[in-house]
N, C-alpha and C positions, 0 to 999 in steps of 0.2 A: 346211164349212170349204174343201173342195176345190172349192166352187162359187163361193166369194169369190174363191179366188186363180182360178182359172180365168178368173174375169170380168175381173179386173186385171190379167191375161197378158195377154187379147185388148185389153182398152183400152191398154195400155201398146204392144202393138204395132201396132195401128193408128196412134197418135202417131207412132211411129217412122216408118212406113209415107209419114205425108203429110210427116213433118219431112225425110227423104231428099231428095225430089223437089226441097226447096229450096236443098241444099248443092252446092256446086260446089266445084270443084281449081282453085286457081289457082298457077300453074307459071311460073317464068321462064326466060330461055336461058340459065342456067347447070346447070338440072337440079334446082333446088329448088323443092319444092312444099307449099303449106298449101292451108286451107280458106275459102269462103268462105261467105256467106249472101246468097241474094237476098233485097232490100228493098221493093224495086218492082220488078212488073212490066214495064216497059220497058226491063230490062237494069241495075239499078241493083244495084253487090255489092257490103256490107259488110267487111270483112277487116281482118286487123292491119296494122299499117303496116312491122312486121320480118317479114313473109311477104313484102313487095313489095322490101324494101330492100337488095337487090343491085342495083335497078336494069335498064334493057334492058328489050326486049319482053315483054308478058307475055303469058301464055294462058289462059281460064277454061274448062273443061271441065262441062258440065250433067251432070248425073243422066242423062239419054237419051244419054250420047255425042256431043253436038254441041259443036261447040268453036269458041271466038270468040278474036280481037284484045281485049285491051281496055286501056284506056286510064286514068290514072290522074285522078281529079277533085280530090281532097283531100286531105290527109295529114295527122295529128296524130300526131306520136312520142311525145308525152306521155303522151295519152291510148293510145297504140299502138295506131291506128283509124284505117285507108284507106278512102276509095270508090273503086272504080271501076265504069265503064262498059262496057258491049257493045253490040252493036248485034241486039238480041233485042227478043222482045215477046210480050203472053200467058205469063209466066213465075209459076211456082207460086211465092208468097211466106207467111213465117211470120209470123200474127200477131205486133206487137209486145204484151207485157206491160207490168208497173208493176215496175221494180226493189225500188222504196220499199216495196213489200208483200210482195218475199222476206224469210222468216224463218226462223232458225236449226232443223236437224231438216225442212224442207220435201226431198220428193225431187226430184232435175233428173236429166236425160238431156246428154250433151254426144254431139255427132257429126262427126267428122270424117274424115281419110285416115291414120291411125298408121303410118307405115312403111308408107306407099304403100298400105295397105287400103283401099280406098274404101268410105266412109261405115258406117265402125265406129263402132259404140256403145257408150259403157260410162255406169253410173250410179252413184249416192251420193245424197250429201244435203249440205246448204247447213251448213258451220262457222260463219261470218259473214259481215257484209254490212259496210260502212263504209269511212274512213280509214283507223282505227288497230289494224288487224287484226295483231295478232303476227306472223302468218304472212309478212306483207310489211314488217317493220319496217324495209328500205332502200327501200320504194318508199312511204313514208306522205305524205300528202296528197291525193293522190287516190281515188276509191270503188272498191271491186272488191267482189267476190264471191268467198270460199272456202268451197272445195267439198270432198268427201272422194270425189273417185274418181279414175281412172288417166289424166291428160291424158298424150301421148305427142309426139315429133316428129310435125306432120301434123294435130295436132287444132287449130293455132292457126288463128283468121280463123273457125272454125266453129262455130255455134250451141249455147247450152247452153238449154234448153227444161226446164219445169217440166211437171207431169202431164198439163196439158191442151193440150199442145204450142205454146203461147205463148213466145215470144224474152222471156229473160229477160239473157240475158250473151253474150258473145263471150267465147269461149276463148281465153284469151293465154300461160299459163305453168304453169309447175308449180314449187313450191317444196319437193318431195320426192316419194317415192315414192307416197304417198297424198294429197297436198294439192296438186289444181288451181286457177287462178285466172283468173277471168273480165273484163271489163270490164261491171259493168252495163248494160242496155240504155238507162238514163233517161240515162246516158254518149254513149250513141250518139246519141241523140237530139237531146241538146246537139249534138254533135260536128256534126252534119249540117247544122241550123239555124245556126250559126256557119260552117260551110263551106259550105254549097249556100243557106241563106237558108230551109228547110222542114226539117221533119223527115219528109216525103215528096215528095222532091222527084225528078220527072221528068227522069235523068239528061243533062245536058249540058255537051260534051267542052270546052265555053270556060272552065267553071270548074273554079279548080286554087286549093288554097289548104295550105301547110308550115307547119311548126312546127319548132323544133330536135329534135337528137338527144340520146336520153338515153342512158344506161349503164344495163342489163338484160340478163339472160339469159332468154332464152324460148323455148317449145316448138317 
């Protein structure tokens, strides 16, 4: 048993190490900060729309400490997603998974910068997925992933991954002390197809798309 637990621990530690390289910090001029996930090696970043809601200049800090100015390529506040571009290349990305295969009881990990702690990790299990989750009675009509883990301010925009390190969602909000919510990765793919024309677009500063503001509280 101890050997199996040690192997599990080693495997999860390896997943966390890989995922952290693709997590960025997104900061605005007012001092607000959230997380983001590198989607394309040429500088495409996916985060939450509410992370950049303050407007003004944005700064992206990579896991290796490099800092870049960022441009907003697309934003959909109904899905709470945004796509940013930085002038960088050969960046590490997280393999996108398939959120349709996510099921209740599945173990997942969330990475972000809660309360400014860089690349902090929390884990838990999937509560459910879909459009009619009781945890989100005020935000039905959109697909969500509800997870039993601790999301805190600064986790927003960071990756939710499975035990293989595949991206299955983008951390978005908390509905209580033990329930976090993420946008499913398939909704991210749809957002990129609609906003930028492809699931895996090379970032283009000329692209721009927005949608109306919703009324929702986020982490």
